[in-house]
ChimeraX commands (.cxc) that place a marker at each C-alpha (Angstrom):
marker #1 position 14.80,-11.31,5.90 radius 0.5
marker #1 position 12.11,-9.96,8.00 radius 0.5
marker #1 position 9.78,-7.13,6.16 radius 0.5
marker #1 position 7.59,-4.34,8.36 radius 0.5
marker #1 position 5.04,-2.60,6.34 radius 0.5
marker #1 position 2.73,-0.53,7.55 radius 0.5
marker #1 position -0.46,-0.41,5.29 radius 0.5
marker #1 position -2.84,2.96,5.88 radius 0.5
marker #1 position -6.07,4.84,4.79 radius 0.5
marker #1 position -9.63,5.42,4.89 radius 0.5
marker #1 position -12.09,3.16,4.86 radius 0.5
marker #1 position -13.41,1.98,1.41 radius 0.5
marker #1 position -10.00,2.41,-0.18 radius 0.5
marker #1 position -9.09,-1.51,-0.56 radius 0.5
marker #1 position -6.40,-1.27,2.37 radius 0.5
marker #1 position -7.70,-5.52,2.74 radius 0.5
marker #1 position -7.54,-6.29,-0.37 radius 0.5
marker #1 position -3.42,-4.37,-0.32 radius 0.5
marker #1 position -3.31,-7.25,3.15 radius 0.5
marker #1 position -4.96,-9.97,1.40 radius 0.5
marker #1 position -2.18,-9.72,-1.67 radius 0.5
marker #1 position 0.39,-9.65,0.52 radius 0.5
marker #1 position -0.53,-12.43,2.92 radius 0.5
marker #1 position -0.69,-14.80,0.35 radius 0.5
marker #1 position 2.11,-13.92,-1.56 radius 0.5
marker #1 position 3.99,-13.81,1.76 radius 0.5
marker #1 position 2.53,-17.22,2.44 radius 0.5
marker #1 position 3.34,-18.58,-1.54 radius 0.5
marker #1 position 7.18,-17.64,-1.09 radius 0.5
marker #1 position 6.96,-19.66,2.05 radius 0.5
marker #1 position 7.72,-17.23,4.53 radius 0.5
marker #1 position 5.64,-16.24,8.20 radius 0.5
marker #1 position 3.02,-13.23,7.61 radius 0.5
marker #1 position 1.56,-11.90,10.93 radius 0.5
marker #1 position -1.59,-8.93,10.42 radius 0.5
marker #1 position -2.71,-6.60,12.69 radius 0.5
marker #1 position -6.46,-6.66,12.42 radius 0.5
marker #1 position -7.26,-3.57,10.49 radius 0.5
marker #1 position -9.73,-0.49,12.63 radius 0.5
marker #1 position -12.13,1.94,11.14 radius 0.5
marker #1 position -13.29,-0.71,8.29 radius 0.5
marker #1 position -16.62,-0.95,9.45 radius 0.5
marker #1 position -16.74,3.59,9.20 radius 0.5
marker #1 position -16.48,4.15,5.13 radius 0.5
marker #1 position -13.86,6.81,5.35 radius 0.5
marker #1 position -12.49,6.43,8.59 radius 0.5
marker #1 position -9.22,5.39,9.15 radius 0.5
marker #1 position -8.50,2.03,8.43 radius 0.5
marker #1 position -4.64,0.67,9.01 radius 0.5
marker #1 position -2.46,-2.45,9.14 radius 0.5
marker #1 position 0.62,-3.95,10.07 radius 0.5
marker #1 position 1.90,-7.15,7.59 radius 0.5
marker #1 position 4.92,-8.92,9.02 radius 0.5
marker #1 position 7.50,-11.03,6.91 radius 0.5
marker #1 position 9.44,-12.91,8.32 radius 0.5
marker #1 position 12.33,-16.31,6.89 radius 0.5
marker #1 position 11.80,-16.30,10.43 radius 0.5
marker #1 position 8.95,-17.35,13.14 radius 0.5
marker #1 position 7.11,-13.61,14.17 radius 0.5
marker #1 position 5.43,-12.71,17.69 radius 0.5
marker #1 position 3.77,-10.48,17.55 radius 0.5
marker #1 position 1.02,-8.75,14.15 radius 0.5
marker #1 position 2.02,-4.89,15.87 radius 0.5
marker #1 position 5.43,-2.99,14.78 radius 0.5
marker #1 position 7.49,-1.10,16.86 radius 0.5
marker #1 position 7.51,2.99,16.54 radius 0.5
marker #1 position 11.05,3.26,14.28 radius 0.5
marker #1 position 11.05,-0.14,12.71 radius 0.5
marker #1 position 8.86,-0.20,10.01 radius 0.5
marker #1 position 10.66,-0.76,6.46 radius 0.5
marker #1 position 7.32,0.53,4.81 radius 0.5
marker #1 position 4.83,3.10,5.11 radius 0.5
marker #1 position 2.17,2.38,2.15 radius 0.5
marker #1 position -0.89,4.76,2.10 radius 0.5
marker #1 position -3.83,4.88,-0.01 radius 0.5
marker #1 position -4.29,8.08,1.37 radius 0.5
marker #1 position -1.84,11.65,1.60 radius 0.5
marker #1 position -2.88,12.84,5.41 radius 0.5
marker #1 position -3.49,8.70,6.99 radius 0.5
marker #1 position 0.29,8.05,5.77 radius 0.5
marker #1 position 1.46,11.41,7.69 radius 0.5
marker #1 position -0.31,9.86,10.56 radius 0.5
marker #1 position 1.93,6.56,11.43 radius 0.5
marker #1 position 5.00,8.65,10.48 radius 0.5
marker #1 position 6.62,7.38,13.91 radius 0.5
marker #1 position 7.01,4.15,12.74 radius 0.5
marker #1 position 9.31,4.56,10.00 radius 0.5
marker #1 position 12.47,3.43,9.73 radius 0.5
marker #1 position 15.09,5.91,9.93 radius 0.5
marker #1 position 15.30,3.66,6.17 radius 0.5
marker #1 position 12.44,3.31,5.27 radius 0.5
marker #1 position 10.19,4.20,2.68 radius 0.5
marker #1 position 7.46,6.66,2.42 radius 0.5
marker #1 position 4.70,5.36,-0.67 radius 0.5
marker #1 position 1.06,7.26,-1.04 radius 0.5
marker #1 position -1.26,8.10,-3.49 radius 0.5
marker #1 position -0.66,11.54,-3.81 radius 0.5
marker #1 position -4.50,12.48,-3.84 radius 0.5
marker #1 position -6.60,13.00,-0.94 radius 0.5
marker #1 position -9.56,12.03,0.97 radius 0.5
marker #1 position -11.08,15.28,1.99 radius 0.5
marker #1 position -13.21,14.00,5.35 radius 0.5
marker #1 position -13.17,16.48,7.58 radius 0.5
marker #1 position -13.73,20.18,7.51 radius 0.5
marker #1 position -10.29,21.38,8.24 radius 0.5
marker #1 position -8.46,18.99,5.57 radius 0.5
marker #1 position -4.79,19.91,5.10 radius 0.5
marker #1 position -3.68,22.10,2.27 radius 0.5
marker #1 position -1.82,19.12,0.29 radius 0.5
marker #1 position 1.18,21.61,-1.77 radius 0.5
marker #1 position 1.54,21.33,2.53 radius 0.5
marker #1 position 1.26,17.55,3.30 radius 0.5
marker #1 position 2.82,16.66,-0.07 radius 0.5
marker #1 position 6.20,18.84,1.04 radius 0.5
marker #1 position 6.48,17.25,4.36 radius 0.5
marker #1 position 6.62,13.34,2.53 radius 0.5
marker #1 position 9.14,14.99,0.46 radius 0.5
marker #1 position 11.64,15.99,3.17 radius 0.5
marker #1 position 12.12,11.99,3.82 radius 0.5
marker #1 position 15.26,11.06,1.29 radius 0.5
marker #1 position 12.83,7.53,0.53 radius 0.5
marker #1 position 10.10,8.28,-1.43 radius 0.5
marker #1 position 7.04,7.59,-3.89 radius 0.5
marker #1 position 4.22,9.92,-4.56 radius 0.5
marker #1 position 1.77,8.34,-7.16 radius 0.5
marker #1 position -1.10,9.25,-8.87 radius 0.5
marker #1 position -2.74,6.69,-8.08 radius 0.5
marker #1 position -6.30,7.83,-9.23 radius 0.5
marker #1 position -4.79,8.84,-12.59 radius 0.5
marker #1 position -3.50,5.91,-13.57 radius 0.5
marker #1 position -6.46,3.75,-12.02 radius 0.5
marker #1 position -9.03,5.48,-14.11 radius 0.5
marker #1 position -6.14,4.87,-17.02 radius 0.5
marker #1 position -6.22,0.78,-16.57 radius 0.5
marker #1 position -10.40,1.42,-16.49 radius 0.5
marker #1 position -11.92,2.35,-12.67 radius 0.5
marker #1 position -10.45,3.81,-9.98 radius 0.5
marker #1 position -11.03,1.78,-7.42 radius 0.5
marker #1 position -8.23,-0.06,-8.65 radius 0.5
marker #1 position -6.00,3.07,-6.93 radius 0.5
marker #1 position -5.30,0.45,-4.20 radius 0.5
marker #1 position -3.50,-2.20,-7.02 radius 0.5
marker #1 position -1.35,1.13,-8.28 radius 0.5
marker #1 position 0.00,1.24,-4.82 radius 0.5
marker #1 position 0.89,-2.44,-4.92 radius 0.5
marker #1 position 2.47,-2.40,-8.36 radius 0.5
marker #1 position 4.04,0.99,-6.78 radius 0.5
marker #1 position 6.25,-0.86,-4.12 radius 0.5
marker #1 position 6.91,-4.36,-6.13 radius 0.5
marker #1 position 10.24,-3.62,-5.71 radius 0.5
marker #1 position 10.32,-2.98,-2.06 radius 0.5
marker #1 position 9.01,-6.11,-1.55 radius 0.5
marker #1 position 10.36,-9.08,-1.35 radius 0.5
marker #1 position 7.84,-10.78,-3.13 radius 0.5
marker #1 position 8.54,-12.29,-6.59 radius 0.5
marker #1 position 6.75,-10.01,-9.60 radius 0.5
marker #1 position 4.94,-12.43,-11.12 radius 0.5
marker #1 position 4.03,-13.94,-8.29 radius 0.5
marker #1 position 2.13,-10.86,-7.12 radius 0.5
marker #1 position 0.65,-10.87,-10.00 radius 0.5
marker #1 position -0.68,-14.26,-9.45 radius 0.5
marker #1 position -2.04,-13.12,-6.95 radius 0.5
marker #1 position -4.01,-10.52,-7.50 radius 0.5
marker #1 position -5.51,-12.71,-10.59 radius 0.5
marker #1 position -6.95,-15.47,-8.42 radius 0.5
marker #1 position -7.82,-13.00,-5.99 radius 0.5
marker #1 position -10.19,-10.67,-8.78 radius 0.5
marker #1 position -10.76,-14.76,-11.02 radius 0.5
marker #1 position -15.02,-14.21,-9.59 radius 0.5
marker #1 position -15.47,-11.12,-10.45 radius 0.5
marker #1 position -14.47,-12.03,-14.38 radius 0.5
marker #1 position -11.43,-11.25,-16.97 radius 0.5
marker #1 position -11.50,-8.34,-17.34 radius 0.5
marker #1 position -11.41,-6.92,-13.42 radius 0.5
marker #1 position -8.93,-9.40,-13.70 radius 0.5
marker #1 position -6.72,-7.69,-16.36 radius 0.5
marker #1 position -8.21,-4.05,-15.11 radius 0.5
marker #1 position -6.63,-4.75,-11.65 radius 0.5
marker #1 position -3.23,-6.41,-13.75 radius 0.5
marker #1 position -2.92,-3.36,-15.70 radius 0.5
marker #1 position -3.24,-0.62,-12.61 radius 0.5
marker #1 position -0.68,-2.94,-10.96 radius 0.5
marker #1 position 1.78,-2.21,-14.50 radius 0.5
marker #1 position 0.61,2.41,-14.51 radius 0.5
marker #1 position 1.70,1.28,-10.94 radius 0.5
marker #1 position 5.20,0.38,-11.23 radius 0.5
marker #1 position 6.11,1.78,-14.32 radius 0.5
marker #1 position 5.37,5.14,-11.93 radius 0.5
marker #1 position 8.15,4.69,-9.94 radius 0.5
marker #1 position 10.31,3.54,-12.65 radius 0.5
marker #1 position 11.99,7.61,-13.44 radius 0.5
marker #1 position 10.80,8.80,-9.58 radius 0.5
marker #1 position 15.12,9.07,-7.83 radius 0.5
marker #1 position 14.37,6.91,-4.74 radius 0.5
marker link #1:1,2 radius 0.2
marker link #1:2,3 radius 0.2
marker link #1:3,4 radius 0.2
marker link #1:4,5 radius 0.2
marker link #1:5,6 radius 0.2
marker link #1:6,7 radius 0.2
marker link #1:7,8 radius 0.2
marker link #1:8,9 radius 0.2
marker link #1:9,10 radius 0.2
marker link #1:10,11 radius 0.2
marker link #1:11,12 radius 0.2
marker link #1:12,13 radius 0.2
marker link #1:13,14 radius 0.2
marker link #1:14,15 radius 0.2
marker link #1:15,16 radius 0.2
marker link #1:16,17 radius 0.2
marker link #1:17,18 radius 0.2
marker link #1:18,19 radius 0.2
marker link #1:19,20 radius 0.2
marker link #1:20,21 radius 0.2
marker link #1:21,22 radius 0.2
marker link #1:22,23 radius 0.2
marker link #1:23,24 radius 0.2
marker link #1:24,25 radius 0.2
marker link #1:25,26 radius 0.2
marker link #1:26,27 radius 0.2
marker link #1:27,28 radius 0.2
marker link #1:28,29 radius 0.2
marker link #1:29,30 radius 0.2
marker link #1:30,31 radius 0.2
marker link #1:31,32 radius 0.2
marker link #1:32,33 radius 0.2
marker link #1:33,34 radius 0.2
marker link #1:34,35 radius 0.2
marker link #1:35,36 radius 0.2
marker link #1:36,37 radius 0.2
marker link #1:37,38 radius 0.2
marker link #1:38,39 radius 0.2
marker link #1:39,40 radius 0.2
marker link #1:40,41 radius 0.2
marker link #1:41,42 radius 0.2
marker link #1:42,43 radius 0.2
marker link #1:43,44 radius 0.2
marker link #1:44,45 radius 0.2
marker link #1:45,46 radius 0.2
marker link #1:46,47 radius 0.2
marker link #1:47,48 radius 0.2
marker link #1:48,49 radius 0.2
marker link #1:49,50 radius 0.2
marker link #1:50,51 radius 0.2
marker link #1:51,52 radius 0.2
marker link #1:52,53 radius 0.2
marker link #1:53,54 radius 0.2
marker link #1:54,55 radius 0.2
marker link #1:55,56 radius 0.2
marker link #1:56,57 radius 0.2
marker link #1:57,58 radius 0.2
marker link #1:58,59 radius 0.2
marker link #1:59,60 radius 0.2
marker link #1:60,61 radius 0.2
marker link #1:61,62 radius 0.2
marker link #1:62,63 radius 0.2
marker link #1:63,64 radius 0.2
marker link #1:64,65 radius 0.2
marker link #1:65,66 radius 0.2
marker link #1:66,67 radius 0.2
marker link #1:67,68 radius 0.2
marker link #1:68,69 radius 0.2
marker link #1:69,70 radius 0.2
marker link #1:70,71 radius 0.2
marker link #1:71,72 radius 0.2
marker link #1:72,73 radius 0.2
marker link #1:73,74 radius 0.2
marker link #1:74,75 radius 0.2
marker link #1:75,76 radius 0.2
marker link #1:76,77 radius 0.2
marker link #1:77,78 radius 0.2
marker link #1:78,79 radius 0.2
marker link #1:79,80 radius 0.2
marker link #1:80,81 radius 0.2
marker link #1:81,82 radius 0.2
marker link #1:82,83 radius 0.2
marker link #1:83,84 radius 0.2
marker link #1:84,85 radius 0.2
marker link #1:85,86 radius 0.2
marker link #1:86,87 radius 0.2
marker link #1:87,88 radius 0.2
marker link #1:88,89 radius 0.2
marker link #1:89,90 radius 0.2
marker link #1:90,91 radius 0.2
marker link #1:91,92 radius 0.2
marker link #1:92,93 radius 0.2
marker link #1:93,94 radius 0.2
marker link #1:94,95 radius 0.2
marker link #1:95,96 radius 0.2
marker link #1:96,97 radius 0.2
marker link #1:97,98 radius 0.2
marker link #1:98,99 radius 0.2
marker link #1:99,100 radius 0.2
marker link #1:100,101 radius 0.2
marker link #1:101,102 radius 0.2
marker link #1:102,103 radius 0.2
marker link #1:103,104 radius 0.2
marker link #1:104,105 radius 0.2
marker link #1:105,106 radius 0.2
marker link #1:106,107 radius 0.2
marker link #1:107,108 radius 0.2
marker link #1:108,109 radius 0.2
marker link #1:109,110 radius 0.2
marker link #1:110,111 radius 0.2
marker link #1:111,112 radius 0.2
marker link #1:112,113 radius 0.2
marker link #1:113,114 radius 0.2
marker link #1:114,115 radius 0.2
marker link #1:115,116 radius 0.2
marker link #1:116,117 radius 0.2
marker link #1:117,118 radius 0.2
marker link #1:118,119 radius 0.2
marker link #1:119,120 radius 0.2
marker link #1:120,121 radius 0.2
marker link #1:121,122 radius 0.2
marker link #1:122,123 radius 0.2
marker link #1:123,124 radius 0.2
marker link #1:124,125 radius 0.2
marker link #1:125,126 radius 0.2
marker link #1:126,127 radius 0.2
marker link #1:127,128 radius 0.2
marker link #1:128,129 radius 0.2
marker link #1:129,130 radius 0.2
marker link #1:130,131 radius 0.2
marker link #1:131,132 radius 0.2
marker link #1:132,133 radius 0.2
marker link #1:133,134 radius 0.2
marker link #1:134,135 radius 0.2
marker link #1:135,136 radius 0.2
marker link #1:136,137 radius 0.2
marker link #1:137,138 radius 0.2
marker link #1:138,139 radius 0.2
marker link #1:139,140 radius 0.2
marker link #1:140,141 radius 0.2
marker link #1:141,142 radius 0.2
marker link #1:142,143 radius 0.2
marker link #1:143,144 radius 0.2
marker link #1:144,145 radius 0.2
marker link #1:145,146 radius 0.2
marker link #1:146,147 radius 0.2
marker link #1:147,148 radius 0.2
marker link #1:148,149 radius 0.2
marker link #1:149,150 radius 0.2
marker link #1:150,151 radius 0.2
marker link #1:151,152 radius 0.2
marker link #1:152,153 radius 0.2
marker link #1:153,154 radius 0.2
marker link #1:154,155 radius 0.2
marker link #1:155,156 radius 0.2
marker link #1:156,157 radius 0.2
marker link #1:157,158 radius 0.2
marker link #1:158,159 radius 0.2
marker link #1:159,160 radius 0.2
marker link #1:160,161 radius 0.2
marker link #1:161,162 radius 0.2
marker link #1:162,163 radius 0.2
marker link #1:163,164 radius 0.2
marker link #1:164,165 radius 0.2
marker link #1:165,166 radius 0.2
marker link #1:166,167 radius 0.2
marker link #1:167,168 radius 0.2
marker link #1:168,169 radius 0.2
marker link #1:169,170 radius 0.2
marker link #1:170,171 radius 0.2
marker link #1:171,172 radius 0.2
marker link #1:172,173 radius 0.2
marker link #1:173,174 radius 0.2
marker link #1:174,175 radius 0.2
marker link #1:175,176 radius 0.2
marker link #1:176,177 radius 0.2
marker link #1:177,178 radius 0.2
marker link #1:178,179 radius 0.2
marker link #1:179,180 radius 0.2
marker link #1:180,181 radius 0.2
marker link #1:181,182 radius 0.2
marker link #1:182,183 radius 0.2
marker link #1:183,184 radius 0.2
marker link #1:184,185 radius 0.2
marker link #1:185,186 radius 0.2
marker link #1:186,187 radius 0.2
marker link #1:187,188 radius 0.2
marker link #1:188,189 radius 0.2
marker link #1:189,190 radius 0.2
marker link #1:190,191 radius 0.2
marker link #1:191,192 radius 0.2
marker link #1:192,193 radius 0.2
marker link #1:193,194 radius 0.2
view
């Protein structure tokens, strides 16, 4: 088993949280895991990406070669497209449709969506709306974990445990909000054709 995942977005969208959940789930599943450094995290609104490599065999490099990513998970649609050269022919693109417009010449949203829809394996989720429904728009990153949960090599119960453990210091309300966000993300993709 091998799963190469690129996580992308902009600073402040919780890319580190997604990486922490996947890394912890991998370790608790007994897999080997390597993660690249996350770039741009010191600047809110700057591009952020992480490579997460999970395998039942030793992983020697923390960087995913071009055309080898099984999944590109993004919390921002333009940032998803930045990493297309890394997508394997059978790979999945999964993104929140809501843009983070941090540049003056941000591309047309309909054009971004059309580019993503050209790929046979894609999922477009309104994570911000679902996160608000769960209790806070900042939970969009956990909505996205739910949206890809069936593509990950981890048991769903383990993912929920890792999320609960990660947020438990913030109290029961925040734990439940994030678990609700996970469930809403999972439910959102059940009706999508992929």
